[in-house]
MIROGU-154905 format. One record per residue (C-alpha): x, y, z. Coordinates in Angstrom, 2 decimals. Example, Ala and Ser with C-alpha at 12.3 -4.5 7.8 and 13.67 -1.06 7.14 Angstrom:
BEGIN
{{12.30 -4.50 7.80}}
{{13.67 -1.06 7.14}}
***
This chain:
BEGIN
{{-101.15 -148.79 -26.22}}
{{-101.17 -152.05 -28.43}}
{{-98.10 -154.09 -29.48}}
{{-97.43 -152.80 -33.03}}
{{-96.33 -155.44 -36.10}}
{{-93.93 -155.19 -38.66}}
{{-95.47 -153.58 -41.00}}
{{-97.60 -151.04 -38.53}}
{{-100.39 -153.65 -37.63}}
{{-101.09 -156.30 -34.90}}
{{-98.07 -157.82 -33.10}}
{{-98.56 -161.77 -34.48}}
{{-100.58 -163.95 -31.68}}
{{-98.13 -166.07 -29.56}}
{{-101.52 -167.81 -28.85}}
{{-101.89 -170.73 -31.26}}
{{-104.54 -173.36 -31.63}}
{{-102.61 -176.46 -32.97}}
{{-104.85 -179.67 -31.98}}
{{-106.29 -178.34 -29.00}}
{{-108.13 -175.46 -27.26}}
{{-104.92 -173.55 -25.81}}
{{-106.68 -170.57 -24.01}}
{{-104.50 -167.58 -23.23}}
{{-106.22 -165.32 -21.49}}
{{-104.85 -161.39 -21.59}}
{{-101.91 -160.99 -19.65}}
{{-99.63 -157.80 -19.25}}
{{-96.93 -158.74 -21.45}}
{{-95.67 -160.28 -24.26}}
{{-93.53 -162.72 -21.83}}
{{-96.84 -163.94 -20.11}}
{{-98.72 -164.97 -22.67}}
{{-95.64 -166.92 -23.92}}
{{-95.55 -168.45 -20.56}}
{{-98.67 -169.40 -20.77}}
{{-98.58 -170.64 -24.21}}
{{-95.52 -172.97 -23.75}}
{{-97.11 -174.48 -19.98}}
{{-100.49 -175.36 -22.68}}
{{-98.04 -177.23 -24.83}}
{{-95.68 -179.02 -22.36}}
{{-99.05 -180.30 -20.79}}
{{-100.23 -181.43 -24.33}}
{{-97.32 -183.14 -24.68}}
{{-97.13 -185.16 -21.35}}
{{-100.71 -185.97 -22.11}}
{{-99.44 -187.76 -25.19}}
{{-98.01 -190.93 -25.06}}
{{-95.95 -191.06 -28.16}}
{{-93.97 -187.60 -27.08}}
{{-91.32 -188.20 -24.76}}
{{-90.07 -186.05 -21.58}}
{{-87.31 -184.94 -23.10}}
{{-89.29 -183.06 -25.32}}
{{-90.43 -181.12 -21.80}}
{{-86.97 -180.01 -21.07}}
{{-86.54 -178.74 -24.68}}
{{-89.92 -176.36 -24.16}}
{{-88.29 -175.34 -20.80}}
{{-85.08 -173.69 -22.87}}
{{-87.14 -172.47 -25.95}}
{{-89.21 -170.04 -23.16}}
{{-86.05 -169.27 -21.41}}
{{-84.46 -168.25 -25.40}}
{{-87.57 -166.11 -25.53}}
{{-88.66 -168.30 -28.61}}
{{-92.43 -167.48 -30.00}}
{{-94.64 -168.71 -32.37}}
{{-97.39 -167.26 -34.30}}
{{-100.58 -168.54 -36.59}}
{{-98.88 -167.69 -39.72}}
{{-99.07 -165.69 -42.08}}
{{-101.64 -162.94 -40.80}}
{{-101.87 -161.56 -44.54}}
{{-104.96 -162.65 -46.66}}
{{-102.73 -162.70 -49.55}}
{{-99.74 -164.20 -48.45}}
{{-102.16 -166.86 -46.75}}
{{-103.79 -167.56 -49.71}}
{{-100.57 -168.35 -51.54}}
{{-98.17 -170.37 -49.12}}
{{-100.77 -171.88 -47.04}}
{{-101.50 -171.17 -42.79}}
{{-98.34 -172.83 -41.25}}
{{-96.68 -172.31 -38.10}}
{{-93.78 -169.91 -37.62}}
{{-91.04 -171.09 -34.50}}
{{-89.32 -167.78 -34.00}}
{{-87.23 -165.75 -31.57}}
{{-89.31 -162.87 -30.62}}
{{-87.35 -159.98 -32.12}}
{{-88.10 -161.60 -35.94}}
{{-91.95 -161.11 -35.61}}
{{-92.07 -157.67 -33.96}}
{{-89.59 -155.86 -36.31}}
{{-89.22 -154.47 -40.11}}
{{-87.12 -157.24 -41.21}}
{{-84.78 -156.58 -44.22}}
{{-85.82 -159.35 -46.93}}
{{-83.05 -160.15 -49.81}}
{{-83.91 -162.10 -52.57}}
{{-81.77 -163.16 -55.27}}
{{-81.68 -166.05 -58.37}}
{{-78.71 -168.07 -58.03}}
{{-75.63 -166.45 -58.41}}
{{-73.29 -168.76 -60.46}}
{{-70.38 -171.21 -59.49}}
{{-67.74 -168.34 -59.99}}
{{-68.94 -165.21 -57.83}}
{{-66.24 -162.98 -58.64}}
{{-67.45 -162.25 -61.99}}
{{-70.34 -160.68 -60.38}}
{{-68.82 -158.10 -58.43}}
{{-72.10 -155.75 -58.83}}
{{-73.84 -158.35 -56.72}}
{{-71.77 -157.54 -53.82}}
{{-71.94 -154.17 -54.52}}
{{-75.41 -154.39 -54.46}}
{{-75.49 -156.41 -51.09}}
{{-73.63 -153.77 -49.33}}
{{-75.69 -151.00 -50.60}}
{{-79.13 -153.01 -49.51}}
{{-76.89 -153.53 -45.63}}
{{-77.73 -149.59 -45.58}}
{{-81.34 -149.96 -44.82}}
{{-81.93 -150.40 -41.04}}
{{-83.38 -153.58 -39.46}}
{{-82.34 -157.44 -39.09}}
{{-81.91 -159.37 -42.18}}
{{-84.13 -162.04 -43.21}}
{{-83.23 -164.84 -45.94}}
{{-84.11 -168.31 -47.33}}
{{-81.85 -170.51 -45.90}}
{{-81.36 -172.21 -49.19}}
{{-81.26 -169.04 -50.99}}
{{-77.76 -167.80 -52.88}}
{{-77.46 -165.06 -50.54}}
{{-78.05 -167.09 -47.23}}
{{-74.02 -167.69 -46.79}}
{{-72.92 -163.81 -47.43}}
{{-75.52 -162.57 -45.65}}
{{-74.98 -164.32 -42.56}}
{{-71.14 -163.79 -43.36}}
{{-72.07 -160.17 -43.61}}
{{-74.14 -159.88 -40.33}}
{{-71.33 -162.19 -38.67}}
{{-68.94 -159.56 -39.19}}
{{-70.63 -156.49 -38.41}}
{{-73.21 -157.70 -35.63}}
{{-76.31 -157.36 -37.36}}
{{-78.94 -159.70 -36.58}}
{{-80.01 -161.92 -40.00}}
{{-82.25 -164.59 -39.83}}
{{-82.47 -167.95 -41.95}}
{{-85.82 -168.89 -43.02}}
{{-85.90 -172.64 -42.73}}
{{-88.85 -174.20 -44.27}}
{{-90.23 -177.58 -42.91}}
{{-90.97 -180.86 -45.16}}
{{-93.21 -184.03 -44.84}}
{{-96.13 -184.04 -42.71}}
{{-96.87 -181.39 -39.96}}
{{-99.30 -183.65 -38.25}}
{{-102.72 -182.67 -36.95}}
{{-102.68 -179.15 -37.04}}
{{-98.96 -178.79 -36.94}}
{{-98.55 -180.56 -33.67}}
{{-96.09 -182.76 -34.71}}
{{-93.87 -180.73 -36.49}}
{{-94.19 -177.84 -33.71}}
{{-92.86 -180.49 -31.18}}
{{-90.27 -182.32 -33.33}}
{{-88.19 -178.66 -34.42}}
{{-88.67 -177.63 -30.85}}
{{-86.77 -180.89 -29.61}}
{{-84.04 -179.96 -32.77}}
{{-83.56 -176.57 -31.31}}
{{-83.21 -177.51 -28.32}}
{{-79.98 -179.32 -29.33}}
{{-77.90 -176.74 -31.81}}
{{-80.06 -173.53 -29.84}}
{{-79.48 -171.39 -33.13}}
{{-81.07 -167.81 -32.38}}
{{-80.66 -167.10 -36.36}}
{{-83.61 -168.91 -37.17}}
{{-87.02 -168.44 -38.11}}
{{-88.66 -172.32 -38.58}}
{{-91.67 -172.34 -40.94}}
{{-94.04 -175.44 -40.61}}
{{-95.33 -177.27 -44.34}}
{{-98.30 -176.33 -45.28}}
{{-101.39 -177.96 -42.45}}
{{-104.29 -179.05 -43.61}}
{{-103.29 -179.34 -47.55}}
{{-103.69 -175.48 -47.71}}
{{-100.85 -173.83 -49.79}}
{{-100.34 -173.87 -53.74}}
{{-96.73 -175.56 -53.65}}
{{-95.06 -172.85 -54.91}}
{{-91.31 -173.60 -56.40}}
{{-89.85 -171.02 -54.49}}
{{-91.47 -171.39 -51.51}}
{{-88.94 -170.57 -49.07}}
{{-88.54 -167.12 -50.88}}
{{-92.41 -166.72 -50.75}}
{{-91.63 -166.98 -46.70}}
{{-89.37 -164.57 -46.97}}
{{-91.80 -162.08 -48.78}}
{{-94.61 -162.66 -46.08}}
{{-92.14 -161.81 -42.77}}
{{-90.30 -158.63 -44.21}}
{{-90.90 -155.29 -44.39}}
{{-89.21 -154.20 -47.31}}
{{-87.71 -156.94 -49.79}}
{{-84.24 -156.13 -51.81}}
{{-84.17 -158.07 -55.43}}
{{-80.07 -158.58 -55.90}}
{{-80.56 -160.32 -59.38}}
{{-83.72 -161.82 -61.02}}
{{-82.93 -163.66 -63.96}}
{{-86.06 -163.60 -66.41}}
{{-86.64 -167.40 -67.06}}
{{-86.03 -168.31 -63.08}}
{{-88.24 -169.71 -60.66}}
{{-87.82 -166.66 -58.17}}
{{-89.10 -164.35 -61.30}}
{{-93.13 -165.71 -61.54}}
{{-93.06 -165.16 -57.40}}
{{-91.78 -161.64 -57.99}}
{{-94.23 -160.84 -60.81}}
{{-97.25 -162.62 -58.90}}
{{-96.12 -160.60 -55.81}}
{{-96.41 -156.84 -57.58}}
{{-99.64 -158.16 -59.54}}
{{-101.69 -159.04 -55.41}}
{{-100.38 -155.60 -54.44}}
{{-99.73 -156.55 -51.43}}
{{-96.66 -155.84 -48.98}}
{{-93.91 -155.67 -48.70}}
{{-92.31 -153.09 -51.04}}
{{-89.61 -154.32 -53.75}}
{{-86.85 -152.40 -54.34}}
{{-84.91 -153.66 -57.47}}
{{-80.84 -153.47 -58.23}}
{{-81.12 -152.67 -61.74}}
{{-78.28 -154.16 -64.39}}
{{-76.63 -156.61 -66.72}}
{{-75.90 -158.95 -63.94}}
{{-78.60 -157.94 -61.59}}
{{-81.82 -157.39 -63.05}}
{{-81.55 -156.70 -66.64}}
{{-82.60 -153.21 -67.64}}
{{-85.87 -154.54 -69.57}}
{{-87.29 -156.36 -67.31}}
{{-86.72 -153.92 -64.58}}
{{-88.76 -151.87 -66.77}}
{{-91.68 -154.20 -66.77}}
{{-91.45 -154.88 -63.14}}
{{-91.13 -151.01 -62.30}}
{{-94.36 -150.81 -64.39}}
{{-96.11 -153.12 -62.07}}
{{-95.03 -151.20 -59.00}}
{{-91.58 -152.50 -57.67}}
{{-88.78 -149.28 -57.05}}
{{-86.10 -148.73 -58.85}}
{{-83.71 -148.75 -56.30}}
{{-80.32 -148.07 -57.33}}
{{-78.36 -148.59 -61.00}}
{{-74.82 -150.68 -61.40}}
{{-73.28 -150.95 -64.79}}
{{-71.67 -154.17 -65.96}}
{{-68.90 -155.11 -63.93}}
{{-65.29 -153.70 -65.17}}
{{-62.56 -156.26 -65.98}}
{{-60.68 -156.67 -63.01}}
{{-57.14 -156.75 -62.43}}
{{-55.25 -157.56 -59.30}}
{{-52.58 -155.18 -60.21}}
{{-52.20 -151.40 -61.32}}
{{-49.00 -150.48 -63.40}}
{{-48.05 -147.25 -63.73}}
{{-45.89 -148.25 -66.57}}
{{-46.10 -151.31 -69.19}}
{{-42.70 -152.70 -68.81}}
{{-40.71 -154.24 -72.16}}
{{-41.54 -158.19 -72.47}}
{{-40.24 -160.74 -74.07}}
{{-43.27 -161.25 -76.34}}
{{-42.40 -163.81 -78.96}}
{{-41.64 -167.81 -77.68}}
{{-38.78 -169.40 -78.87}}
{{-38.64 -172.94 -80.02}}
{{-36.59 -173.62 -76.82}}
{{-40.03 -173.19 -74.97}}
{{-41.17 -176.55 -76.85}}
{{-38.95 -178.68 -75.04}}
{{-40.29 -177.39 -71.38}}
{{-42.89 -178.92 -69.03}}
{{-46.15 -176.60 -68.69}}
{{-48.06 -176.08 -65.74}}
{{-51.38 -173.79 -66.71}}
{{-52.96 -172.11 -64.39}}
{{-57.02 -171.26 -64.27}}
{{-59.36 -169.77 -62.69}}
{{-60.31 -170.77 -58.85}}
{{-63.91 -171.57 -57.94}}
{{-64.21 -170.85 -54.51}}
{{-60.95 -169.98 -51.87}}
{{-57.73 -170.34 -52.59}}
{{-55.78 -173.19 -51.42}}
{{-55.16 -172.85 -47.79}}
{{-57.57 -169.98 -47.46}}
{{-60.01 -170.12 -45.11}}
{{-63.96 -169.73 -46.25}}
{{-64.25 -166.94 -43.94}}
{{-61.48 -164.97 -45.39}}
{{-62.59 -166.09 -48.78}}
{{-65.71 -164.27 -48.15}}
{{-64.93 -161.23 -46.57}}
{{-62.60 -160.69 -50.24}}
{{-65.89 -160.58 -52.34}}
{{-68.18 -158.69 -49.94}}
{{-65.60 -156.03 -49.34}}
{{-64.32 -156.36 -52.68}}
{{-60.67 -156.51 -51.67}}
{{-58.24 -156.95 -55.51}}
{{-57.41 -160.73 -54.23}}
{{-61.63 -161.29 -54.79}}
{{-60.04 -161.47 -58.35}}
{{-60.01 -165.48 -59.09}}
{{-59.16 -165.61 -62.81}}
{{-55.93 -167.42 -64.32}}
{{-54.24 -164.38 -64.42}}
{{-55.10 -163.82 -60.68}}
{{-54.14 -167.34 -59.93}}
{{-50.60 -166.90 -62.12}}
{{-49.72 -163.46 -60.16}}
{{-50.51 -165.21 -56.81}}
{{-48.33 -168.42 -57.62}}
{{-45.57 -165.74 -58.73}}
{{-45.98 -163.55 -55.40}}
{{-46.33 -166.66 -53.07}}
{{-43.16 -168.22 -54.84}}
{{-45.04 -171.52 -54.87}}
{{-46.90 -173.68 -57.11}}
{{-49.29 -175.84 -54.08}}
{{-49.77 -179.57 -54.69}}
{{-53.49 -180.51 -54.92}}
{{-55.23 -183.96 -54.67}}
{{-58.03 -182.46 -56.43}}
{{-59.74 -185.01 -59.42}}
{{-56.44 -187.16 -58.19}}
{{-56.97 -191.17 -57.23}}
{{-55.70 -192.11 -54.08}}
{{-55.85 -188.64 -52.55}}
{{-52.04 -187.66 -52.94}}
{{-51.18 -184.19 -53.43}}
{{-49.44 -183.33 -56.80}}
{{-48.67 -180.34 -59.46}}
{{-49.70 -181.48 -63.12}}
{{-47.93 -180.43 -66.17}}
{{-48.14 -181.34 -69.62}}
{{-45.10 -181.66 -71.91}}
{{-47.33 -181.00 -74.96}}
{{-45.42 -177.97 -76.61}}
{{-46.46 -174.41 -75.89}}
{{-46.94 -173.68 -79.57}}
{{-49.78 -176.49 -79.59}}
{{-50.81 -176.56 -76.29}}
{{-54.04 -173.23 -76.80}}
{{-55.56 -176.62 -79.21}}
{{-56.49 -178.24 -75.57}}
{{-58.27 -175.08 -74.49}}
{{-61.73 -176.07 -73.72}}
{{-64.53 -175.95 -71.47}}
{{-65.03 -178.65 -69.73}}
{{-68.51 -179.46 -68.48}}
{{-68.52 -182.28 -66.13}}
{{-65.71 -179.76 -63.84}}
{{-67.61 -176.74 -64.96}}
{{-64.26 -175.28 -65.16}}
{{-61.75 -174.07 -68.48}}
{{-58.54 -175.63 -68.76}}
{{-55.22 -174.75 -69.99}}
{{-55.79 -171.03 -70.31}}
{{-53.28 -168.90 -71.75}}
{{-51.33 -168.48 -67.94}}
{{-48.67 -169.90 -66.63}}
{{-45.38 -171.29 -66.16}}
{{-43.20 -173.47 -68.18}}
{{-39.92 -175.21 -66.35}}
{{-36.90 -177.17 -67.81}}
{{-37.71 -180.97 -67.48}}
{{-34.37 -181.93 -66.21}}
{{-34.87 -179.75 -63.24}}
{{-37.97 -181.37 -62.90}}
{{-36.83 -184.82 -63.22}}
{{-34.59 -183.74 -60.66}}
{{-37.14 -183.26 -57.99}}
{{-39.53 -186.36 -59.03}}
{{-41.52 -185.55 -61.82}}
{{-42.52 -188.10 -64.02}}
{{-44.77 -188.60 -66.60}}
{{-48.59 -189.84 -66.12}}
{{-49.38 -193.42 -66.30}}
{{-52.69 -194.21 -68.41}}
{{-54.83 -197.05 -68.43}}
{{-58.05 -198.62 -66.89}}
{{-58.69 -200.05 -63.21}}
{{-56.35 -202.96 -64.31}}
{{-53.65 -200.93 -64.65}}
{{-54.21 -199.19 -60.95}}
{{-54.68 -202.81 -59.38}}
{{-51.10 -203.35 -61.17}}
{{-49.62 -200.23 -59.87}}
{{-47.04 -200.48 -57.05}}
{{-48.82 -197.73 -54.42}}
{{-45.49 -195.95 -54.60}}
{{-46.72 -195.12 -57.80}}
{{-50.09 -195.13 -57.88}}
{{-50.07 -191.42 -57.95}}
{{-49.18 -190.99 -61.32}}
{{-52.13 -193.18 -62.46}}
{{-54.67 -191.32 -64.69}}
{{-57.72 -192.98 -66.92}}
{{-57.15 -192.74 -70.05}}
{{-60.44 -191.57 -71.69}}
{{-63.70 -190.90 -69.17}}
{{-66.08 -193.66 -68.84}}
{{-68.15 -192.76 -71.99}}
{{-65.20 -192.03 -73.85}}
{{-65.99 -188.12 -74.34}}
{{-62.94 -186.91 -73.00}}
{{-59.57 -188.60 -74.00}}
{{-57.15 -187.44 -70.95}}
{{-54.33 -189.20 -73.01}}
{{-53.95 -186.25 -75.21}}
{{-52.80 -183.97 -72.08}}
{{-49.46 -185.92 -71.97}}
{{-49.69 -185.04 -68.36}}
{{-46.51 -185.06 -65.87}}
{{-46.86 -185.13 -62.30}}
{{-44.54 -184.19 -59.12}}
{{-45.79 -185.49 -55.75}}
{{-45.07 -182.57 -54.11}}
{{-45.51 -178.55 -54.43}}
{{-42.90 -176.41 -56.06}}
{{-41.18 -174.21 -54.25}}
{{-40.39 -171.40 -56.59}}
{{-37.24 -170.28 -55.26}}
{{-35.11 -172.93 -55.61}}
{{-35.57 -172.67 -59.41}}
{{-33.04 -171.43 -61.37}}
{{-33.59 -168.25 -63.52}}
{{-32.47 -170.36 -66.65}}
{{-34.63 -173.22 -66.04}}
{{-38.14 -171.29 -66.07}}
{{-40.32 -168.64 -67.96}}
{{-43.71 -167.13 -67.26}}
{{-46.37 -166.69 -70.45}}
{{-49.63 -164.45 -70.55}}
{{-52.68 -164.28 -73.12}}
{{-51.55 -160.37 -73.98}}
{{-49.06 -157.82 -73.77}}
{{-51.47 -156.08 -70.38}}
{{-51.32 -159.18 -68.74}}
{{-47.61 -159.85 -69.32}}
{{-46.81 -156.27 -68.05}}
{{-48.65 -157.43 -64.25}}
{{-46.74 -160.75 -64.27}}
{{-43.03 -158.67 -65.51}}
{{-43.56 -157.15 -62.01}}
{{-43.50 -160.02 -59.85}}
{{-41.52 -162.47 -62.08}}
{{-37.83 -163.05 -61.85}}
{{-38.02 -165.12 -65.06}}
{{-38.54 -163.65 -68.48}}
{{-41.93 -163.35 -69.49}}
{{-43.53 -164.36 -72.88}}
{{-46.38 -163.36 -74.55}}
{{-48.71 -166.57 -76.37}}
{{-50.62 -163.66 -78.09}}
{{-54.03 -164.61 -79.82}}
{{-52.50 -167.93 -81.97}}
{{-54.02 -169.85 -78.44}}
{{-56.67 -170.63 -79.25}}
{{-56.40 -171.50 -82.89}}
{{-52.93 -173.60 -81.56}}
***
């Protein structure tokens, strides 16, 4: 019985004409056919004075690993879309119905789009190896899932530049590079050969479509680079089937209706993500809800949303949090505050500090006026001075080394003693759009151990009564609610 391909058709050909004839006679099995091809390629390399002998060894290792070469893609629609190419991949990818994942950009705050991870978990219910574009937003998450569950996941790596006559240069160079890292989770796709292909913006995603037996669309921005490819694919009527994750944060319902009318499948609908809370309070305890004038003399440390892993958290643990929807996946400003209170410490960080000295940053802007600094910093992609944090007695902080920042320019930096340079901050950005001096910053060049802070030397503040209730469960200091006045302070 003939070998079947991913979609029930003939298996991809292993023999391939590059810039010479490789005659591969019918053999009893794929192993013999693959061996014949690689032997012929090795012989061609030996004949070429521009190719090094070490690449012969690379071919031997490729044979042992079961790599195959295919004249690809076979489907005329895909061939017209992305052009004639060479696919270098493990045999298991070429002969298995794969599950493709497509997604628009996830954004810099993945914890805000937990429905996306719910959709990815649902997509994993489909059987078969996963295939994603190496450059795609879903690639690191799918690979992490595969590592944790033992499921095969192939990343499609699309080559750039001149592939050489009929792709020989690209093929030999790729096999040579592969022999160094020996990654068996990659599918290498050559650049278009002989000027073929249409130069798609979403070229790597188009290659995923050409490989997969079924594709799940986890997110689609109506004006993003993936949307035209999806529409074109549906209009062609070619395989694979596209299945949509429908929801406000995924494929918007109005866009989904349009795509379903063109042939996409409704896979699953996901409502908008609920507001995440890291704790569930059985009752709301009483909190001190009015800030006193004495709070205005404190030095304030505001927490903010965390992009990426927490300080000291591994990237694997961070991805586990989001993929498995753990409570610690919430990385908002309230979550940061609760994490500080639960861990009993504020970790010093060198982010944004000239000289790289880890510090804890504070401000002596009065709490009653601090909301006036709450704004979005586009160059840092974050909100500063969120209405969550802690206030400390300034005399106690002085005793552990806290000092006011020294604002200035490069000349000021050069005049500073090396031991004081951790206090330096430019007075304004290069173009003068941001006056840092208005923040009236203080710094302490160490982490703050909250177990050493007296009961009467600190307080906690939050935006509202609900978040204050959560803070009260883990705080031994008074909790202050700054309320609606924060934004208009």
